N, C-alpha and C positions, 0 to 999 in steps of 0.2 A: 447202476445195474436196474434192469427192468425185466419183469416177467412177460414173456410174449404170450399172446392169447389168454391173458389173465382171466377174462370173463369165462373162458371155456375150461379153467382148471378148478378141480375140486379135490380136497384132501378128506379122507375118511379114516378114523382111528380103527385100528385092528388090534387083536391081542398081542401082536408082535411089534407094534409100531403104528404105521399108517400106509395107506395107499394113496398116491396122487394120480389122478385121472385127468387126461386131456380129452374132453368129450368131442372136440373137433376132429381130432385124429384117431382117437380110440386107443391111443398108447396110454399105458399105465406104468408106475413104478412102485415097487414095495420098499418102503422106507423103515429103517430101524428107528427107535425113539429119538436119538440125537438128529438124525437126518430129517425126521418129521419136524423137530423144533427148528432146524435151519430153513426148511421149506415154508413152515408157517410164518416165520419172520420175514422172509421175502414176499410172501403173499400179502402180508400186512404192510409192505412198503419199506421195510428195513433193508439194511445192507449186510455185507458179510461181517463186519465188525460187531454189529448188533446181534446177529445170529451166533457168533462165537460167544458173546457175553451171556446170552441166554442159556446156551449149551453149558457153560461153566457154572451157571447158577443152578441148573437142574440135575447135572450129572457129575459123578466123581471121575473127572478126567482133567489132565494138566492142560495149561493154555496151549503149549506147542501142539500137542496132539488135536485138540479141538479146532485150532486154527488150520492145521494141515488137512483135517478130514473135511471141515466146512468148505474150504477152497477146492478140495477134490470133488466134492458133490456139486458145487456151483460150476465147476468145469464140465463135469459130465452133463449137467442140465444145459449148459451152453452148447455142448456138442450135440445134444439131442434137440436143440432149437426151442427149448422152454425158456431159456435165459438169454437176454441180449444185452450187450453193452458191458 
């Protein structure tokens, strides 16, 4: 899995999680804290499994839900053209 336009992506913390900005297209996404963790993991070169592991370490959520939510977010990012592969 690879982030497309990685050099144009920036993530900024907010009081409600984070915002991911694609400076090339001007699109942005508001992320809750677990979604921000998934996104940061991908931006650091990690994969879905690493993202789920980090979510489980940081938040009180069961593995099934963390896995389902991480894959749903990655699917949405893929549909938006941010993730490829």
